[in-house]
C-alpha positions as CSV (number, residue, x, y, z in Angstrom):
1,X,-15.0,55.7,-61.3
2,X,-14.9,57.3,-57.9
3,X,-17.1,56.0,-55.1
4,X,-19.8,58.5,-54.1
5,X,-21.8,59.0,-50.9
6,X,-24.8,57.8,-52.9
7,X,-22.9,54.5,-53.6
8,X,-22.1,54.0,-50.0
9,X,-25.7,54.8,-48.9
10,X,-27.1,52.3,-51.4
11,X,-24.7,49.6,-50.2
12,X,-25.4,50.3,-46.5
13,X,-29.1,50.7,-46.9
14,X,-29.1,54.2,-45.3
15,X,-29.7,57.7,-46.5
16,X,-27.1,59.9,-48.1
17,X,-27.5,62.2,-45.1
18,X,-26.5,59.4,-42.8
19,X,-23.4,58.6,-44.8
20,X,-22.5,62.3,-44.9
21,X,-22.8,62.6,-41.1
22,X,-20.7,59.5,-40.6
23,X,-18.0,60.6,-43.0
24,X,-17.8,64.0,-41.5
25,X,-17.9,62.7,-37.9
26,X,-21.2,64.5,-37.0
27,X,-23.5,63.5,-34.3
28,X,-26.9,61.9,-34.7
29,X,-26.1,58.4,-36.1
30,X,-26.4,55.2,-34.1
31,X,-22.9,53.9,-33.2
32,X,-23.4,50.5,-34.9
33,X,-24.7,52.1,-38.0
34,X,-21.8,54.5,-38.1
35,X,-19.3,51.7,-37.8
36,X,-21.0,49.8,-40.6
37,X,-21.2,52.8,-42.9
38,X,-17.5,53.7,-42.2
39,X,-16.5,50.0,-42.9
40,X,-18.4,50.0,-46.2
41,X,-16.8,53.4,-47.2
42,X,-13.3,52.0,-46.4
43,X,-14.0,48.7,-48.3
44,X,-15.2,50.6,-51.3
45,X,-12.2,52.9,-51.2
46,X,-14.0,56.2,-50.7
47,X,-11.9,59.3,-50.8
48,X,-13.4,62.8,-50.3
49,X,-13.8,64.9,-53.5
50,X,-12.1,68.2,-52.9
51,X,-14.2,70.0,-55.5
52,X,-17.3,68.5,-53.8
53,X,-16.2,69.9,-50.5
54,X,-15.8,73.4,-52.0
55,X,-19.2,73.2,-53.7
56,X,-20.9,72.0,-50.5
57,X,-19.8,75.1,-48.7
58,X,-21.5,77.4,-51.2
59,X,-24.7,79.0,-50.0
60,X,-26.3,79.3,-53.4
61,X,-26.6,76.6,-56.1
62,X,-24.0,76.7,-58.9
63,X,-25.7,77.0,-62.3
64,X,-23.7,76.1,-65.4
65,X,-24.9,76.9,-68.8
66,X,-23.9,75.1,-72.0
67,X,-24.7,75.9,-75.6
68,X,-24.3,73.1,-78.1
69,X,-24.8,73.0,-81.8
70,X,-26.1,69.5,-81.3
71,X,-29.5,69.2,-83.0
72,X,-29.1,66.7,-85.8
73,X,-25.5,65.9,-84.7
74,X,-25.3,62.5,-83.0
75,X,-21.7,63.3,-81.9
76,X,-23.2,65.3,-79.1
77,X,-25.4,62.5,-77.7
78,X,-22.5,61.1,-75.6
79,X,-21.3,64.6,-74.7
80,X,-24.8,65.4,-73.3
81,X,-25.0,62.1,-71.5
82,X,-21.7,62.8,-69.8
83,X,-22.9,66.3,-68.8
84,X,-26.1,64.8,-67.3
85,X,-24.1,62.1,-65.5
86,X,-21.8,64.8,-63.9
87,X,-24.9,66.8,-63.0
88,X,-26.4,63.8,-61.2
89,X,-23.1,63.2,-59.4
90,X,-22.9,66.9,-58.3
91,X,-26.6,67.4,-57.5
92,X,-26.1,67.0,-53.8
93,X,-23.9,70.0,-54.0
94,X,-26.5,72.2,-55.7
95,X,-25.0,72.1,-59.2
96,X,-27.6,72.7,-61.9
97,X,-26.8,72.3,-65.6
98,X,-28.7,74.2,-68.3
99,X,-28.1,72.8,-71.8
100,X,-29.4,74.7,-74.8
101,X,-29.3,72.7,-78.1
102,X,-29.4,74.5,-81.4
103,X,-29.0,73.5,-85.0
104,X,-26.6,76.2,-86.2
105,X,-23.1,77.4,-86.3
106,X,-24.3,80.9,-87.1
107,X,-22.7,83.5,-84.8
108,X,-25.9,85.6,-84.5
109,X,-27.9,82.5,-83.4
110,X,-25.3,81.6,-80.8
111,X,-25.3,85.1,-79.4
112,X,-29.1,85.2,-79.2
113,X,-29.2,81.9,-77.4
114,X,-26.3,82.9,-75.0
115,X,-28.3,86.0,-74.0
116,X,-31.3,83.7,-73.4
117,X,-29.2,81.3,-71.4
């Protein structure tokens, strides 16, 4: 799994904002702290996520909707857990995930819920 800014912040005992400033060579971080954070990032093998960079430049949040026929179908439990994990990982970039769960494969039900979404 890829190392995130959140992982580095936790290891370094600093905020995600501090890690972000260090990794992007911005001012406002004590030199010793910056060196420690950079060393931890290097140790952990941090590489910037290109998709994350693009998302970070967006001025408005990115809202993603998903309609799943998951009610009563345990197959989707892991799918939803994966979606939520991705949402947490991308939350710093303003990504929001709306999941609507239904218990039907009926086309009319799906169309109604998609309009609601």
